[in-house]
Backbone of each chain as nested JSON, in Angstrom:
{
  "chains": [
    {"id": "A", "residues": [
      {"number": 1, "name": "MET", "atoms": {"N": [8.656, -16.621, -13.726], "CA": [8.129, -16.023, -12.792], "C": [8.451, -16.519, -10.954]}},
      {"number": 2, "name": "GLU", "atoms": {"N": [8.575, -18.005, -10.747], "CA": [8.666, -18.854, -9.728], "C": [9.971, -18.303, -9.842]}},
      {"number": 3, "name": "ASN", "atoms": {"N": [11.217, -17.774, -10.082], "CA": [12.395, -17.674, -9.979], "C": [12.091, -16.07, -9.388]}},
      {"number": 4, "name": "ALA", "atoms": {"N": [11.028, -15.067, -9.643], "CA": [11.093, -13.905, -9.077], "C": [10.517, -14.132, -7.523]}},
      {"number": 5, "name": "GLN", "atoms": {"N": [9.535, -14.37, -7.756], "CA": [9.008, -14.911, -6.142], "C": [10.03, -15.431, -5.204]}},
      {"number": 6, "name": "LYS", "atoms": {"N": [10.698, -16.393, -5.541], "CA": [12.131, -16.585, -4.923], "C": [12.726, -15.994, -4.079]}},
      {"number": 7, "name": "LYS", "atoms": {"N": [13.325, -14.824, -5.844], "CA": [14.679, -13.462, -5.158], "C": [13.978, -12.646, -4.552]}},
      {"number": 8, "name": "ILE", "atoms": {"N": [12.206, -12.239, -4.235], "CA": [11.517, -11.517, -3.746], "C": [11.82, -12.197, -2.579]}},
      {"number": 9, "name": "ASP", "atoms": {"N": [11.083, -12.924, -2.043], "CA": [11.375, -13.936, -0.74], "C": [12.861, -13.498, 0.182]}},
      {"number": 10, "name": "GLU", "atoms": {"N": [13.663, -14.079, -0.633], "CA": [14.977, -14.173, -0.239], "C": [15.062, -12.576, 0.29]}},
      {"number": 11, "name": "LEU", "atoms": {"N": [15.355, -11.812, -0.552], "CA": [14.897, -10.104, -0.347], "C": [14.589, -9.396, 0.912]}},
      {"number": 12, "name": "VAL", "atoms": {"N": [13.449, -10.023, 0.563], "CA": [12.389, -9.537, 2.173], "C": [12.67, -10.277, 3.127]}},
      {"number": 13, "name": "LYS", "atoms": {"N": [13.496, -11.495, 3.485], "CA": [14.058, -11.82, 4.772], "C": [15.094, -11.591, 4.926]}},
      {"number": 14, "name": "SER", "atoms": {"N": [16.012, -11.051, 4.206], "CA": [17.476, -10.79, 4.065], "C": [17.775, -8.825, 4.791]}},
      {"number": 15, "name": "LYS", "atoms": {"N": [16.49, -8.609, 4.814], "CA": [16.903, -7.515, 6.058], "C": [15.707, -6.718, 6.82]}},
      {"number": 16, "name": "ASP", "atoms": {"N": [15.996, -6.475, 7.726], "CA": [15.358, -5.946, 8.869], "C": [13.843, -5.209, 8.448]}},
      {"number": 17, "name": "VAL", "atoms": {"N": [14.222, -3.804, 7.739], "CA": [13.427, -2.975, 7.169], "C": [13.674, -2.663, 5.619]}},
      {"number": 18, "name": "LEU", "atoms": {"N": [12.854, -3.248, 4.777], "CA": [13.065, -2.906, 3.117], "C": [12.207, -1.9, 2.775]}},
      {"number": 19, "name": "LEU", "atoms": {"N": [11.981, -1.7, 2.037], "CA": [11.049, -0.404, 1.346], "C": [11.476, -0.626, -0.309]}},
      {"number": 20, "name": "PHE", "atoms": {"N": [10.226, -1.139, -0.906], "CA": [10.416, -1.341, -2.443], "C": [9.384, 0.255, -2.885]}},
      {"number": 21, "name": "MET", "atoms": {"N": [10.08, 0.499, -3.065], "CA": [9.506, 2.1, -3.819], "C": [9.832, 1.878, -5.428]}},
      {"number": 22, "name": "LYS", "atoms": {"N": [9.226, 3.333, -5.882], "CA": [9.747, 3.899, -7.313], "C": [10.754, 5.12, -6.789]}},
      {"number": 23, "name": "GLY", "atoms": {"N": [11.743, 4.752, -7.143], "CA": [13.055, 5.959, -7.202], "C": [14.087, 5.672, -5.977]}},
      {"number": 24, "name": "SER", "atoms": {"N": [14.467, 6.304, -5.594], "CA": [15.274, 6.437, -4.589], "C": [15.363, 7.202, -3.049]}},
      {"number": 25, "name": "PRO", "atoms": {"N": [15.457, 6.617, -2.239], "CA": [15.234, 7.792, -0.862], "C": [15.52, 9.408, -1.236]}},
      {"number": 26, "name": "GLU", "atoms": {"N": [17.095, 9.399, -1.894], "CA": [16.905, 10.961, -2.228], "C": [16.308, 11.084, -3.453]}},
      {"number": 27, "name": "GLN", "atoms": {"N": [15.859, 10.506, -4.625], "CA": [15.33, 10.496, -5.782], "C": [13.425, 9.727, -5.784]}},
      {"number": 28, "name": "PRO", "atoms": {"N": [13.106, 9.789, -5.123], "CA": [11.35, 9.227, -5.031], "C": [11.082, 9.558, -6.403]}},
      {"number": 29, "name": "GLN", "atoms": {"N": [10.284, 8.639, -7.367], "CA": [9.65, 9.112, -8.409], "C": [8.366, 9.245, -8.38]}},
      {"number": 30, "name": "CYS", "atoms": {"N": [7.71, 9.086, -6.982], "CA": [6.169, 8.858, -7.189], "C": [6.035, 9.47, -5.214]}},
      {"number": 31, "name": "GLY", "atoms": {"N": [4.722, 10.091, -5.013], "CA": [4.88, 10.778, -3.965], "C": [4.528, 10.241, -3.099]}},
      {"number": 32, "name": "PHE", "atoms": {"N": [4.048, 8.928, -3.2], "CA": [3.589, 7.765, -2.469], "C": [5.011, 7.724, -1.845]}},
      {"number": 33, "name": "SER", "atoms": {"N": [5.637, 7.068, -2.43], "CA": [7.004, 6.147, -2.161], "C": [7.54, 7.44, -1.469]}},
      {"number": 34, "name": "MET", "atoms": {"N": [7.838, 9.07, -1.974], "CA": [8.288, 9.669, -1.075], "C": [7.603, 9.971, 0.129]}},
      {"number": 35, "name": "THR", "atoms": {"N": [6.769, 9.676, 0.733], "CA": [5.848, 9.799, 2.094], "C": [6.828, 8.83, 2.727]}},
      {"number": 36, "name": "VAL", "atoms": {"N": [6.81, 7.537, 2.338], "CA": [6.827, 6.22, 3.194], "C": [8.443, 6.561, 3.402]}},
      {"number": 37, "name": "SER", "atoms": {"N": [9.546, 7.043, 2.712], "CA": [11.219, 6.994, 2.616], "C": [10.821, 8.173, 3.663]}},
      {"number": 38, "name": "LYS", "atoms": {"N": [10.271, 9.161, 3.517], "CA": [10.451, 10.334, 4.533], "C": [10.547, 9.885, 5.912]}},
      {"number": 39, "name": "ILE", "atoms": {"N": [9.115, 8.724, 6.063], "CA": [8.868, 8.667, 7.819], "C": [9.544, 7.691, 8.083]}},
      {"number": 40, "name": "LEU", "atoms": {"N": [10.611, 7.046, 7.587], "CA": [11.756, 6.485, 7.602], "C": [13.224, 6.922, 8.013]}},
      {"number": 41, "name": "LYS", "atoms": {"N": [13.321, 8.382, 7.009], "CA": [14.25, 8.886, 7.644], "C": [13.897, 9.779, 8.945]}},
      {"number": 42, "name": "ASP", "atoms": {"N": [12.634, 10.043, 8.561], "CA": [12.573, 10.994, 10.069], "C": [12.67, 10.342, 11.457]}},
      {"number": 43, "name": "LEU", "atoms": {"N": [12.355, 9.267, 11.536], "CA": [12.313, 8.308, 12.652], "C": [14.17, 7.777, 12.679]}},
      {"number": 44, "name": "LYS", "atoms": {"N": [15.117, 8.054, 12.006], "CA": [16.229, 7.855, 11.714], "C": [16.392, 6.144, 11.893]}},
      {"number": 45, "name": "ILE", "atoms": {"N": [15.892, 5.427, 10.945], "CA": [15.875, 4.459, 11.051], "C": [16.475, 3.935, 9.814]}},
      {"number": 46, "name": "LYS", "atoms": {"N": [17.611, 2.676, 10.32], "CA": [18.661, 2.179, 8.595], "C": [17.56, 0.919, 8.173]}},
      {"number": 47, "name": "PHE", "atoms": {"N": [17.32, 1.854, 6.55], "CA": [16.527, 0.889, 6.208], "C": [17.452, 0.747, 4.842]}},
      {"number": 48, "name": "TYR", "atoms": {"N": [16.535, -0.423, 3.767], "CA": [17.347, -0.909, 2.845], "C": [15.747, -0.487, 1.645]}},
      {"number": 49, "name": "SER", "atoms": {"N": [16.374, 0.322, 0.488], "CA": [15.173, 0.555, -0.312], "C": [15.827, -0.167, -1.657]}},
      {"number": 50, "name": "ILE", "atoms": {"N": [14.679, -0.499, -2.412], "CA": [14.743, -1.111, -3.558], "C": [14.146, -0.498, -4.694]}},
      {"number": 51, "name": "ASN", "atoms": {"N": [14.33, -0.098, -5.724], "CA": [13.924, 0.855, -6.548], "C": [13.33, -0.088, -7.802]}},
      {"number": 52, "name": "VAL", "atoms": {"N": [12.068, -0.063, -7.7], "CA": [11.529, -1.272, -8.867], "C": [11.446, -0.875, -10.3]}},
      {"number": 53, "name": "LEU", "atoms": {"N": [11.249, 0.589, -10.25], "CA": [11.555, 1.006, -11.355], "C": [12.533, 0.572, -12.392]}},
      {"number": 54, "name": "GLU", "atoms": {"N": [13.522, 0.567, -11.487], "CA": [14.68, -0.747, -12.229], "C": [14.849, -2.092, -13.218]}},
      {"number": 55, "name": "ASP", "atoms": {"N": [13.606, -2.891, -12.333], "CA": [13.559, -4.225, -12.039], "C": [12.599, -4.623, -12.492]}},
      {"number": 56, "name": "GLU", "atoms": {"N": [11.212, -4.638, -13.776], "CA": [10.155, -4.668, -14.228], "C": [9.943, -6.373, -13.723]}},
      {"number": 57, "name": "GLU", "atoms": {"N": [10.779, -7.269, -13.477], "CA": [10.803, -8.728, -12.67], "C": [9.812, -8.507, -11.333]}},
      {"number": 58, "name": "ILE", "atoms": {"N": [10.72, -7.8, -10.155], "CA": [10.405, -7.569, -9.117], "C": [9.207, -6.462, -9.176]}},
      {"number": 59, "name": "ARG", "atoms": {"N": [9.036, -5.432, -9.764], "CA": [8.074, -4.35, -9.902], "C": [6.66, -4.99, -9.926]}},
      {"number": 60, "name": "VAL", "atoms": {"N": [6.732, -5.937, -10.97], "CA": [5.476, -6.868, -10.941], "C": [5.434, -8.41, -10.093]}},
      {"number": 61, "name": "GLY", "atoms": {"N": [6.361, -8.73, -9.691], "CA": [6.511, -10.076, -8.956], "C": [5.886, -9.676, -7.259]}},
      {"number": 62, "name": "ILE", "atoms": {"N": [6.489, -8.115, -7.07], "CA": [6.205, -7.807, -5.49], "C": [4.699, -7.692, -5.313]}},
      {"number": 63, "name": "LYS", "atoms": {"N": [3.915, -7.009, -6.798], "CA": [2.552, -7.246, -6.191], "C": [1.723, -8.687, -6.301]}},
      {"number": 64, "name": "GLN", "atoms": {"N": [2.335, -9.752, -6.914], "CA": [2.051, -10.926, -6.583], "C": [2.544, -11.833, -5.302]}},
      {"number": 65, "name": "TYR", "atoms": {"N": [3.564, -11.458, -4.771], "CA": [4.247, -11.853, -3.585], "C": [3.253, -11.364, -2.205]}},
      {"number": 66, "name": "SER", "atoms": {"N": [2.926, -10.0, -2.497], "CA": [2.447, -9.508, -1.212], "C": [0.683, -9.452, -1.598]}},
      {"number": 67, "name": "ASN", "atoms": {"N": [0.183, -9.656, -2.764], "CA": [-1.384, -9.625, -3.029], "C": [-1.707, -7.91, -2.493]}},
      {"number": 68, "name": "TRP", "atoms": {"N": [-0.829, -7.437, -3.211], "CA": [-1.054, -5.806, -2.699], "C": [-0.248, -5.196, -4.49]}},
      {"number": 69, "name": "PRO", "atoms": {"N": [-1.724, -4.36, -4.546], "CA": [-1.283, -3.904, -6.027], "C": [-0.605, -3.015, -6.33]}},
      {"number": 70, "name": "THR", "atoms": {"N": [-0.453, -2.009, -5.09], "CA": [0.391, -0.716, -5.111], "C": [1.841, -0.822, -4.948]}},
      {"number": 71, "name": "ILE", "atoms": {"N": [2.785, 0.625, -5.148], "CA": [4.019, 0.498, -4.836], "C": [3.837, 1.855, -3.719]}},
      {"number": 72, "name": "PRO", "atoms": {"N": [4.204, 2.775, -3.151], "CA": [5.811, 1.122, -2.007], "C": [5.15, 0.27, -1.464]}},
      {"number": 73, "name": "GLN", "atoms": {"N": [5.858, -0.778, -0.642], "CA": [5.533, -1.948, 0.115], "C": [6.692, -1.792, 1.549]}},
      {"number": 74, "name": "LEU", "atoms": {"N": [5.67, -1.824, 2.566], "CA": [7.254, -1.721, 3.613], "C": [7.068, -3.076, 4.251]}},
      {"number": 75, "name": "TYR", "atoms": {"N": [8.27, -3.569, 4.297], "CA": [8.03, -5.204, 5.0], "C": [9.74, -4.734, 6.124]}},
      {"number": 76, "name": "ILE", "atoms": {"N": [9.049, -4.861, 7.304], "CA": [10.039, -6.036, 8.693], "C": [10.205, -6.804, 9.455]}},
      {"number": 77, "name": "LYS", "atoms": {"N": [11.104, -7.412, 9.218], "CA": [11.608, -8.749, 9.313], "C": [11.001, -9.344, 8.586]}},
      {"number": 78, "name": "GLY", "atoms": {"N": [10.424, -9.215, 7.175], "CA": [10.504, -10.197, 6.62], "C": [8.621, -10.726, 6.381]}},
      {"number": 79, "name": "ASN", "atoms": {"N": [8.09, -9.597, 7.007], "CA": [6.706, -9.177, 7.31], "C": [5.974, -8.11, 6.293]}},
      {"number": 80, "name": "PHE", "atoms": {"N": [5.132, -8.435, 5.628], "CA": [4.737, -7.187, 4.451], "C": [3.494, -6.246, 5.886]}},
      {"number": 81, "name": "ILE", "atoms": {"N": [4.224, -4.809, 5.762], "CA": [3.66, -3.603, 6.822], "C": [2.394, -3.256, 6.113]}},
      {"number": 82, "name": "GLY", "atoms": {"N": [2.589, -2.576, 5.171], "CA": [1.513, -2.154, 4.228], "C": [1.908, -1.32, 3.412]}},
      {"number": 83, "name": "GLY", "atoms": {"N": [1.217, -0.373, 2.561], "CA": [1.968, 0.369, 1.811], "C": [1.646, 1.78, 2.785]}},
      {"number": 84, "name": "CYS", "atoms": {"N": [1.455, 3.329, 1.748], "CA": [1.958, 4.618, 1.886], "C": [0.397, 4.861, 2.816]}},
      {"number": 85, "name": "ASP", "atoms": {"N": [-0.955, 4.541, 2.73], "CA": [-1.699, 4.63, 4.123], "C": [-1.657, 4.073, 5.358]}},
      {"number": 86, "name": "ILE", "atoms": {"N": [-1.153, 2.744, 5.187], "CA": [-1.018, 2.173, 6.328], "C": [0.272, 2.384, 7.392]}},
      {"number": 87, "name": "VAL", "atoms": {"N": [1.414, 3.076, 6.468], "CA": [2.3, 3.309, 7.197], "C": [1.989, 4.66, 7.632]}},
      {"number": 88, "name": "LYS", "atoms": {"N": [1.687, 5.682, 6.94], "CA": [1.122, 6.949, 7.523], "C": [0.552, 6.481, 8.849]}},
      {"number": 89, "name": "GLU", "atoms": {"N": [-0.609, 5.956, 8.613], "CA": [-1.392, 5.766, 9.986], "C": [-1.275, 5.268, 10.917]}},
      {"number": 90, "name": "MET", "atoms": {"N": [0.069, 4.192, 10.901], "CA": [0.847, 3.28, 11.499], "C": [1.864, 4.635, 12.398]}},
      {"number": 91, "name": "TYR", "atoms": {"N": [2.333, 5.395, 11.598], "CA": [3.112, 6.332, 11.885], "C": [2.507, 7.27, 13.049]}},
      {"number": 92, "name": "GLN", "atoms": {"N": [1.168, 7.947, 12.48], "CA": [0.788, 8.785, 13.482], "C": [0.309, 8.555, 14.797]}},
      {"number": 93, "name": "LYS", "atoms": {"N": [0.101, 6.784, 14.61], "CA": [-0.74, 6.636, 15.82], "C": [0.335, 5.82, 16.906]}},
      {"number": 94, "name": "GLY", "atoms": {"N": [1.951, 6.125, 16.509], "CA": [2.775, 5.593, 17.095], "C": [3.047, 4.098, 16.732]}},
      {"number": 95, "name": "GLU", "atoms": {"N": [2.481, 3.4, 15.864], "CA": [2.17, 2.071, 16.202], "C": [4.049, 1.625, 15.577]}},
      {"number": 96, "name": "LEU", "atoms": {"N": [4.329, 2.045, 14.749], "CA": [5.135, 2.04, 13.709], "C": [6.242, 2.278, 14.454]}},
      {"number": 97, "name": "GLN", "atoms": {"N": [6.456, 2.867, 15.106], "CA": [7.622, 3.551, 16.017], "C": [7.989, 2.06, 16.953]}},
      {"number": 98, "name": "LYS", "atoms": {"N": [6.906, 1.512, 17.572], "CA": [6.671, 0.449, 18.361], "C": [7.629, -0.459, 17.842]}},
      {"number": 99, "name": "ILE", "atoms": {"N": [6.598, -1.29, 16.328], "CA": [7.293, -2.102, 16.284], "C": [8.892, -1.951, 15.422]}},
      {"number": 100, "name": "LEU", "atoms": {"N": [8.732, -1.151, 15.04], "CA": [11.002, -0.538, 14.804], "C": [11.291, -1.091, 15.573]}},
      {"number": 101, "name": "LYS", "atoms": {"N": [10.991, -0.422, 16.977], "CA": [12.008, -0.355, 18.961], "C": [11.911, -1.94, 18.874]}},
      {"number": 102, "name": "ILE", "atoms": {"N": [10.882, -2.619, 18.645], "CA": [11.131, -4.452, 18.904], "C": [11.587, -4.989, 18.168]}},
      {"number": 103, "name": "THR", "atoms": {"N": [12.049, -4.729, 16.988], "CA": [12.418, -5.526, 15.64], "C": [13.988, -5.238, 15.429]}},
      {"number": 104, "name": "THR", "atoms": {"N": [14.165, -4.108, 15.732], "CA": [15.232, -3.487, 15.074], "C": [16.653, -3.192, 16.292]}}
    ]},
    {"id": "B", "residues": [
      {"number": 1, "name": "MET", "atoms": {"N": [-6.532, 6.23, -19.133], "CA": [-6.334, 5.167, -17.591], "C": [-6.961, 6.389, -16.455]}},
      {"number": 2, "name": "ALA", "atoms": {"N": [-8.383, 5.836, -16.519], "CA": [-9.095, 6.633, -15.342], "C": [-10.28, 6.017, -15.131]}},
      {"number": 3, "name": "ILE", "atoms": {"N": [-11.091, 6.023, -14.047], "CA": [-12.255, 5.64, -13.428], "C": [-13.124, 7.02, -13.157]}},
      {"number": 4, "name": "SER", "atoms": {"N": [-14.349, 6.675, -13.32], "CA": [-14.825, 7.873, -12.802], "C": [-15.419, 7.665, -11.405]}},
      {"number": 5, "name": "ARG", "atoms": {"N": [-15.891, 8.766, -10.668], "CA": [-16.501, 8.605, -9.323], "C": [-17.401, 7.218, -9.006]}},
      {"number": 6, "name": "GLU", "atoms": {"N": [-18.63, 7.656, -10.018], "CA": [-19.718, 6.813, -9.965], "C": [-19.216, 4.879, -9.93]}},
      {"number": 7, "name": "GLU", "atoms": {"N": [-18.389, 4.985, -11.221], "CA": [-17.936, 3.418, -11.337], "C": [-16.797, 2.843, -9.553]}},
      {"number": 8, "name": "LEU", "atoms": {"N": [-16.115, 3.986, -9.243], "CA": [-15.265, 3.644, -8.506], "C": [-16.534, 3.204, -7.073]}},
      {"number": 9, "name": "PHE", "atoms": {"N": [-17.601, 4.135, -7.061], "CA": [-18.427, 3.972, -5.604], "C": [-19.335, 2.578, -5.821]}},
      {"number": 10, "name": "ARG", "atoms": {"N": [-19.473, 2.465, -7.326], "CA": [-20.399, 1.42, -7.494], "C": [-19.738, -0.112, -7.082]}},
      {"number": 11, "name": "LEU", "atoms": {"N": [-18.561, -0.103, -7.31], "CA": [-17.192, -1.171, -7.18], "C": [-17.395, -1.631, -5.78]}},
      {"number": 12, "name": "LEU", "atoms": {"N": [-17.33, -0.491, -5.102], "CA": [-17.117, -0.217, -3.973], "C": [-18.306, -0.609, -2.706]}},
      {"number": 13, "name": "LYS", "atoms": {"N": [-19.44, -0.322, -3.611], "CA": [-20.607, -0.718, -2.424], "C": [-21.268, -2.11, -3.025]}},
      {"number": 14, "name": "SER", "atoms": {"N": [-20.674, -2.713, -4.252], "CA": [-20.888, -4.009, -4.789], "C": [-19.999, -5.103, -3.619]}},
      {"number": 15, "name": "GLY", "atoms": {"N": [-18.649, -4.394, -3.466], "CA": [-17.813, -5.505, -2.442], "C": [-18.528, -5.001, -0.981]}},
      {"number": 16, "name": "PHE", "atoms": {"N": [-19.104, -3.677, -0.631], "CA": [-19.22, -3.863, 0.889], "C": [-20.599, -3.11, 0.662]}},
      {"number": 17, "name": "PRO", "atoms": {"N": [-21.589, -4.182, 0.847], "CA": [-23.212, -3.699, 0.43], "C": [-23.52, -2.691, 1.965]}},
      {"number": 18, "name": "ASP", "atoms": {"N": [-23.227, -2.628, 2.726], "CA": [-23.425, -2.394, 3.771], "C": [-22.541, -0.729, 4.317]}},
      {"number": 19, "name": "GLY", "atoms": {"N": [-21.391, -1.03, 3.191], "CA": [-20.19, 0.323, 3.708], "C": [-21.241, 1.723, 3.945]}},
      {"number": 20, "name": "GLU", "atoms": {"N": [-20.363, 2.287, 4.58], "CA": [-20.779, 3.845, 4.543], "C": [-19.478, 4.473, 3.668]}},
      {"number": 21, "name": "ILE", "atoms": {"N": [-19.456, 4.707, 2.066], "CA": [-18.575, 5.154, 1.729], "C": [-18.231, 6.721, 0.885]}},
      {"number": 22, "name": "LYS", "atoms": {"N": [-17.181, 6.71, 0.978], "CA": [-16.734, 8.552, 1.309], "C": [-16.225, 8.652, 0.222]}},
      {"number": 23, "name": "ILE", "atoms": {"N": [-16.013, 9.427, -1.16], "CA": [-14.848, 9.232, -1.816], "C": [-14.871, 11.074, -2.033]}},
      {"number": 24, "name": "ASP", "atoms": {"N": [-13.503, 10.743, -2.547], "CA": [-12.966, 12.86, -2.978], "C": [-12.055, 12.25, -4.291]}},
      {"number": 25, "name": "ASP", "atoms": {"N": [-12.388, 13.281, -5.07], "CA": [-11.542, 12.904, -5.995], "C": [-10.363, 14.107, -6.438]}},
      {"number": 26, "name": "LEU", "atoms": {"N": [-9.52, 13.552, -5.784], "CA": [-8.133, 15.098, -5.382], "C": [-7.733, 15.637, -6.317]}},
      {"number": 27, "name": "ALA", "atoms": {"N": [-7.819, 15.069, -7.237], "CA": [-6.8, 15.859, -8.704], "C": [-8.154, 16.493, -9.656]}},
      {"number": 28, "name": "GLY", "atoms": {"N": [-9.496, 16.114, -9.424], "CA": [-10.336, 16.191, -10.375], "C": [-9.844, 16.015, -11.453]}},
      {"number": 29, "name": "ASP", "atoms": {"N": [-9.297, 14.505, -11.233], "CA": [-8.528, 13.983, -12.972], "C": [-9.017, 12.544, -13.004]}},
      {"number": 30, "name": "ASN", "atoms": {"N": [-9.852, 12.208, -12.415], "CA": [-10.676, 10.755, -11.886], "C": [-9.212, 9.995, -12.043]}},
      {"number": 31, "name": "ASN", "atoms": {"N": [-8.049, 10.171, -11.534], "CA": [-7.153, 9.358, -11.273], "C": [-6.547, 9.532, -10.329]}},
      {"number": 32, "name": "HIS", "atoms": {"N": [-6.874, 10.219, -9.37], "CA": [-6.249, 10.407, -7.637], "C": [-7.306, 10.372, -6.928]}},
      {"number": 33, "name": "TYR", "atoms": {"N": [-7.6, 9.413, -6.476], "CA": [-8.91, 9.338, -5.281], "C": [-8.319, 9.309, -4.288]}},
      {"number": 34, "name": "ALA", "atoms": {"N": [-9.385, 9.875, -2.579], "CA": [-9.313, 9.137, -1.519], "C": [-10.638, 8.675, -1.07]}},
      {"number": 35, "name": "ALA", "atoms": {"N": [-10.534, 7.527, -0.466], "CA": [-11.9, 6.854, 0.378], "C": [-12.026, 6.435, 1.218]}},
      {"number": 36, "name": "ASN", "atoms": {"N": [-12.63, 6.58, 1.798], "CA": [-12.902, 6.013, 3.158], "C": [-14.3, 5.195, 3.638]}},
      {"number": 37, "name": "ILE", "atoms": {"N": [-13.919, 4.196, 3.866], "CA": [-15.132, 3.103, 3.869], "C": [-14.996, 2.566, 5.197]}},
      {"number": 38, "name": "LYS", "atoms": {"N": [-16.503, 2.476, 5.839], "CA": [-16.682, 2.025, 7.15], "C": [-17.751, 0.776, 6.862]}},
      {"number": 39, "name": "SER", "atoms": {"N": [-17.203, -0.278, 7.153], "CA": [-18.033, -1.58, 6.999], "C": [-17.954, -2.624, 8.229]}},
      {"number": 40, "name": "SER", "atoms": {"N": [-19.06, -3.507, 7.987], "CA": [-18.959, -4.405, 9.231], "C": [-17.881, -5.487, 8.979]}},
      {"number": 41, "name": "LYS", "atoms": {"N": [-18.313, -5.851, 7.645], "CA": [-16.603, -6.702, 7.254], "C": [-15.42, -6.711, 7.257]}},
      {"number": 42, "name": "PHE", "atoms": {"N": [-15.296, -5.537, 8.297], "CA": [-13.898, -5.123, 8.029], "C": [-13.609, -5.86, 9.356]}},
      {"number": 43, "name": "LYS", "atoms": {"N": [-14.473, -6.515, 10.175], "CA": [-14.572, -6.56, 11.916], "C": [-13.353, -7.653, 11.976]}},
      {"number": 44, "name": "GLY", "atoms": {"N": [-12.565, -7.243, 12.815], "CA": [-11.547, -8.724, 12.807], "C": [-10.591, -8.433, 12.237]}},
      {"number": 45, "name": "LYS", "atoms": {"N": [-10.588, -7.685, 11.097], "CA": [-9.275, -7.85, 9.919], "C": [-8.136, -7.17, 10.401]}},
      {"number": 46, "name": "THR", "atoms": {"N": [-6.764, -7.43, 10.106], "CA": [-5.882, -6.51, 9.867], "C": [-6.068, -5.415, 9.146]}},
      {"number": 47, "name": "LYS", "atoms": {"N": [-5.39, -4.312, 9.111], "CA": [-5.422, -3.012, 8.217], "C": [-5.205, -3.55, 6.908]}},
      {"number": 48, "name": "VAL", "atoms": {"N": [-4.012, -4.212, 6.729], "CA": [-3.807, -4.861, 5.576], "C": [-4.746, -5.605, 5.188]}},
      {"number": 49, "name": "GLN", "atoms": {"N": [-5.366, -6.533, 5.606], "CA": [-6.389, -7.673, 5.274], "C": [-7.714, -6.685, 4.687]}},
      {"number": 50, "name": "GLN", "atoms": {"N": [-8.037, -5.306, 5.631], "CA": [-8.757, -4.762, 4.922], "C": [-8.252, -4.094, 3.766]}},
      {"number": 51, "name": "HIS", "atoms": {"N": [-7.848, -3.417, 3.399], "CA": [-7.004, -2.734, 2.24], "C": [-7.37, -3.915, 1.2]}},
      {"number": 52, "name": "GLN", "atoms": {"N": [-6.493, -5.183, 1.505], "CA": [-6.934, -6.352, 0.149], "C": [-8.158, -6.685, 0.167]}},
      {"number": 53, "name": "MET", "atoms": {"N": [-9.069, -6.221, 0.852], "CA": [-10.385, -6.801, 0.667], "C": [-10.869, -5.4, -0.083]}},
      {"number": 54, "name": "VAL", "atoms": {"N": [-10.801, -4.077, -0.347], "CA": [-10.951, -3.192, -0.796], "C": [-10.41, -3.34, -2.458]}},
      {"number": 55, "name": "TYR", "atoms": {"N": [-9.082, -3.734, -2.298], "CA": [-8.307, -4.066, -3.691], "C": [-9.561, -5.348, -4.368]}},
      {"number": 56, "name": "ALA", "atoms": {"N": [-9.853, -5.985, -3.882], "CA": [-10.343, -7.147, -4.6], "C": [-11.479, -6.576, -4.709]}},
      {"number": 57, "name": "ALA", "atoms": {"N": [-12.838, -5.93, -4.323], "CA": [-13.588, -5.513, -4.523], "C": [-13.538, -4.449, -6.064]}},
      {"number": 58, "name": "LEU", "atoms": {"N": [-12.188, -4.223, -6.32], "CA": [-12.098, -3.053, -7.617], "C": [-11.74, -4.046, -8.59]}},
      {"number": 59, "name": "LYS", "atoms": {"N": [-11.623, -5.493, -8.423], "CA": [-11.243, -6.36, -9.475], "C": [-9.944, -5.885, -10.171]}},
      {"number": 60, "name": "GLY", "atoms": {"N": [-8.929, -5.655, -9.399], "CA": [-7.773, -5.776, -10.181], "C": [-7.628, -4.123, -11.111]}},
      {"number": 61, "name": "LYS", "atoms": {"N": [-8.33, -3.152, -11.044], "CA": [-8.402, -1.72, -11.4], "C": [-7.158, -0.696, -10.438]}},
      {"number": 62, "name": "MET", "atoms": {"N": [-7.261, -1.324, -9.174], "CA": [-6.164, -0.706, -8.754], "C": [-4.858, -0.897, -9.518]}},
      {"number": 63, "name": "GLY", "atoms": {"N": [-3.907, 0.223, -9.694], "CA": [-2.894, 0.025, -10.162], "C": [-2.562, 0.128, -11.466]}},
      {"number": 64, "name": "ASN", "atoms": {"N": [-3.949, -0.246, -11.861], "CA": [-4.169, -0.007, -13.631], "C": [-4.82, 0.995, -14.017]}},
      {"number": 65, "name": "GLU", "atoms": {"N": [-6.268, 0.943, -14.325], "CA": [-7.083, 2.286, -14.277], "C": [-6.696, 3.443, -13.596]}},
      {"number": 66, "name": "LEU", "atoms": {"N": [-6.715, 2.484, -12.382], "CA": [-6.648, 3.544, -10.895], "C": [-5.513, 3.523, -10.559]}},
      {"number": 67, "name": "HIS", "atoms": {"N": [-4.837, 4.839, -10.897], "CA": [-3.563, 5.014, -10.548], "C": [-3.376, 5.228, -8.873]}},
      {"number": 68, "name": "ALA", "atoms": {"N": [-4.364, 6.268, -8.198], "CA": [-3.817, 6.501, -6.476], "C": [-5.352, 6.289, -6.076]}},
      {"number": 69, "name": "LEU", "atoms": {"N": [-4.642, 5.648, -5.386], "CA": [-6.226, 6.106, -4.128], "C": [-5.987, 5.206, -2.307]}},
      {"number": 70, "name": "ALA", "atoms": {"N": [-5.941, 6.99, -1.971], "CA": [-5.264, 6.71, -0.491], "C": [-6.683, 6.296, 0.132]}},
      {"number": 71, "name": "LEU", "atoms": {"N": [-6.657, 5.412, 0.963], "CA": [-7.643, 4.888, 1.225], "C": [-7.984, 4.616, 3.222]}},
      {"number": 72, "name": "THR", "atoms": {"N": [-8.881, 4.768, 3.868], "CA": [-8.669, 4.688, 5.069], "C": [-10.271, 3.525, 5.272]}},
      {"number": 73, "name": "THR", "atoms": {"N": [-9.868, 2.491, 6.044], "CA": [-10.734, 1.293, 6.33], "C": [-11.562, 1.693, 8.061]}},
      {"number": 74, "name": "GLU", "atoms": {"N": [-12.709, 1.483, 8.19], "CA": [-12.962, 1.55, 9.895], "C": [-13.869, 0.452, 10.029]}},
      {"number": 75, "name": "GLU", "atoms": {"N": [-13.994, 0.096, 11.022], "CA": [-15.151, -1.166, 11.267], "C": [-16.226, -0.346, 11.621]}},
      {"number": 76, "name": "LYS", "atoms": {"N": [-17.288, -1.156, 11.456], "CA": [-18.871, 0.02, 11.817], "C": [-19.346, -0.916, 12.625]}}
    ]}
  ]
}
């Protein structure tokens, strides 16, 4: 379990924009994951995604890592930004675009 | 794996006694809800912290009994 947290921490810090999701941006397996990946695609942002359905350790571990019970989860520069509702709200208000412009 | 609207309301109300809580059952299946909560407890908190407070009020049910909860939180 500790190893999983370490692995997740390294992953999160290794990418500027990282999305933990169910499925892939091309084939999302859940509507919430689809929404967030679609927003990132619309913004033409280069992002990495991890399919939590392919790794049980990460699927369980990421929820502890961020104290957040659901997937998707978006990280920018190692910071947890939010799940679907927050990302959507930030996108609609233009806040997400601002953060991405500053950090990437 | 579902939770009734009444149970969801009760949990949210116990977490946010001053809360103005609106709940919609999106799919009519007791498993996909949208909730809007206005509470003074959100004051000075980030969105992530606000939602974490809501999840804490749901006592581990989020992601388990409750599959989907579209959440909006506002300061009162």
